[in-house]
N, C-alpha and C positions, 0 to 999 in steps of 0.2 A: 372584461376577462370571460374565457370559453366556458368557464366551468363552475356551478357552485359546489363548494367545497364544505366537508363534514369534517368540524373536529374532533379530535381524538380525545379531547376532555368530555365530549357529548357520551360517552357508552363508558360503563365500568366491566361489564361481561363482554367477552368477544371468544368467537371461535373461530378459528384457522380453519384456510381450506385448504384440502391435500387433493388435488389434482392426480388421478390415478394415469400411468403411461399404457399406452396402447399405440397400434398401428391402425389408423384409419382405413388403409387400404387392404385389411388383412381380411382372409374370408371370414364371411359373416356364418353366426351360430343363431341359436335360438333368440340371443338379445346382444345387441353390442355392449361393447365393455364400456363407453362413454360417449355423450352424444356430439356427432357429426351431422352439420349442414352443410352444403354443396352451394350456398347460395353466392359466396360470392367468388367461389372456383369457376361458375357458372358465368356469372356475370364478367371474369376475367377472359373466359373463352370468346364471349360476344364480343368484346370490346376489340379484340383480336381480330375477330373474324368482319366485322364491319364498322368502321372507323368513322361514320356516321353515327353513332351509339352516343360515342363521348361527347358528342355536339348536344345533343337530345337532352341527354341527362343534365349537364351543365344548365342547359336552359331550363330544366326542369329544378335545378337547386337554385339557381337566381330568385324563380318564381317564387320557391318556397320559401326561401330567406326574405323575399320583399315581403309576402303573403302573411310569413309568422310575425312579422315587424308590425301588421295591421292588427291582427286578432286581438280581439277583445274576449279576455278572459278565456282563452282557448276556446269559444265555442265556434260549432259550424254553422256558419252564416246560411241561413235560409232551414234552421232545424236539423232534427237527427236525418241520419244517412241509416239505411237497411239494404243489405248489400246481398242481391238475389244470388242464389248459389247452386252449381250444378256440379254433382260428385259424378268422376269418369272411373268405374269399376273395370278394373282392370284384371283377370284371373285365370290362374292353371288350376288351383287347386280347390277345394271347398272354404279351405280356412283363407285364401285370398280374397274371394266372396262375399266377402263383410256385408254382414245384416242391414236393412235397415233402420233396425235399432241403433246399433253400432254405429251409424253414418248421423243418424238425429242426436245421438248422445255427442259428435263430435259437435255439431252445430249448438246443440245446448251450450258446450265448454265454452264456444266463442263469444257469445253472446252474453256468458256471466264473465268471463276473462275482460272482455271490451266493454263492458259497464261497471266493473267493480264490483259486482255481487259475486264473484266466487268466493267460497265458503272460508277459506283460506286468506283471503285481502285482509282481516285483522290482524294478520301476521304482521304486516308492516310496522318495522322497528319506529319509534317515536321520531328519530333522527331524520327520516325520509316522509313522514306523515302529511309534511306540508307542501311535498310536492308529487304524492301517490294519486293517480288520475282514474275518472272516472272518462274514458275514450267516448263514451256516448255513441258508440257504431254498433249495429246489430245486424244479424245473417239470420237469412230465411229461405229455404230449399224453394226452388224454382218449379213448383211440383206440376207446372201443366208440359215442363220437359221431362221425355222418357218416363221411368216409372217414378211419378212421386220426386223429380228432381234428382233422379241417378238414370245413369248410364250405364250398361255392362256391357262387356264383350270378353268373351272366352280367349285365350291366347295358350300356344305352347312355347312362349317365353319364359324363360326361370326368373330370369332377369331384365331390367329395364336400363339401367345406367343411368346417368345426369346429361345427356345429348337429344332431350327432349323427344326422342322416338313414340313414347306413350302419347304424345299431343298430336301425331300426326296418323291418318288413318292408313296410309299409302306404305308405312312402315311397321303397321299393325297396330298401332293404337287408335285415341279416339279423339278425333279434330275437336279442338273448344267451340261452345256454344255462345255465339254472342260475347265475344270477350271485350267489348268497348262498354258493356252495359250488365256483365255477369262474369262475377268471380267462380273460376272452373278449378275445380281441385281434381286431380287424378290419385287414386289409389290402387298402389299395384308393390310389387317387389323390385326396388331399386338396387340393392347389392351394394358390394362394397364398402359394408359397416354405417352406409348415409341414411339417416332416418328421413330429411326429407331436403327439399329446395324449391326455391322461389325464383319469380324472374321479376327484379326492379321497375319499378315505373319506367317507360321510355323505349323496353325493347318492343318486338315486334308481336303484333294482337296474336298471329298464328301462335306461337307458343308461350301467349300471357296466361298465369296463373300459378297456382302452387302443386306441387308432388310431395304426398306422404307417404312413405311404406306401410302398406296396408296391415301390418302387424303392431303400428303405433299410431293406428287412425282412432279416435276416439277413446270411451273407456274399453281399452282391448284386452282386460285380465291379467292376471298376476303373471302370465309367460312372458309377458312382454316389460313387465316392470325392470327399470326403473322410469320408463317412457311410455306407462301405461294408461294416465290422465289424460289425454289430448294436447299436451303443452306444446308438441311437436307442430301442431296446425297453428298454434297462438301465435308460435314464435316464426314461423314461415309467413303466415300472414302478415305482420308486424313488417317481412322484408316487402311482400307484396303494397304494403303501406308506404314504404319508401324508408323505414328503420332498417340501420345498420348494426352490426353485433355491437354490444355495448362499450368492448375493448377497441373499436376501431379497424380491427383487424391487421394491428400491429399492436408492437410495445408500446404501453404506455398511449395508444393512438388516439384519432379524433374520430367520434360518432356522430358529429353534426348535430348534437343537441345540448343546450346550456346547462339543464339540470342533472344530467347523469355523471358520477363523479367518474375521474378517469381510472381506469382499470389498467394493470399490468398487461395480462392478457386473461382468456377465457377463465373461468371457473366451473366445478363440474359438481365437487360434493360439499360446498362453503355453504353452510347452515345458518348463518349472520353475517352482517357488515366486517369488517376486518380494515384496519389499515393499512391503506396502500404504501407500494413502493415506487410509485411513481411521484413525480414532482406536481405541483408543489406540496411539501411534508405534513405529515397529521392528517390526512384525509383518508374519510373511509368507502369502500368498495361494495356495490351495491348487489350482490350475487342473486339475489330473490326478483330482478328484473328479468321478464321475459325472454330481452335479447341477450341475456348471457347463456349459458351453456349448461346450467345447472339440472340436477334430475327433475322429475315432472314435480314431486311433491316441495320442490324446494325453489322454485319459481312462482310469484304470484301479484307482479305489479307493473304498469309502465308508470310514467311520469306526466307532468304537464307538458313538458318540454317534448317528448315524444308523441303526445297528444295532439300539440300544435302542430307536429311536421306532420303527422298525419292527417290532420283536418286539413293542411293546403291542397294536398293534390286534390280534393273533392271540392274547391273552390270554383266558384265562376273564370272559368281560363285556364283551370289546375287539368294534370295529365288525366286525372279519373273523373273529370266533370261529368260526364257521360251518368254516372251513378247516383245524380242526384234527382234524376227524372223516377 
């Protein structure tokens, strides 16, 4: 069976999800109306431009499924993984030139979210406690690169879009640093209501990494609420580690994870599990999962199945095995 389902009889008190209507392509103001991640859209464009990408991704998926089947207790073989990080800051205004303190706050958030030491992990509902995971992956700024792991570049561009221009010095951006062994994160104004996007495993090294709008990077302050707690990067790094949106980017879709319940679609403001309209009947959705679209203060968990999927790409022979060194 694809999913572990959670019985409607397990919970007495539930809250309904209320999704706010908005146009993801509308002109962006000081804060977007609801979360919008462009990772799947970028993937679709990359697949159309490079037919060999589908082949590579199918090979990665076959390896992932084989590796998941062989993992014992979802542990990374050979111990923990620590991800070196370089943050590339592209700025036109002082606000876009985010401080090292704000950047470090994002690294700290990633470390907490991926080790289940985030202060809100204790909110995981009892019905999901058996599958709530400590992914056991940590992150550290590559301090011998740039200014303490940060590379900055002034620009005249008001927004960068999702065509990877920020990753290309010939287009005014910053080329990635050692992408086969380093996670590159670009902080810039994306525009179009997009909070961030990531490249899935299998894409070109020249564009590998994560992009997060500088307004939603780390502990970015009340002006960026409800996306001011650094969970945009957590969500996007999840994609970079081969996780899909929890609703599988389709109505009652497949996110390729066994222990995440089937979701009808993205959730935005759900504060608790609620009965899904997807079949089979009487199971609950998991809106607090990092791979949903809920606000930063409403998402706080990965699952063991997601952990196994992430661990597989770092295994010997995996697409990100270079990070084991």
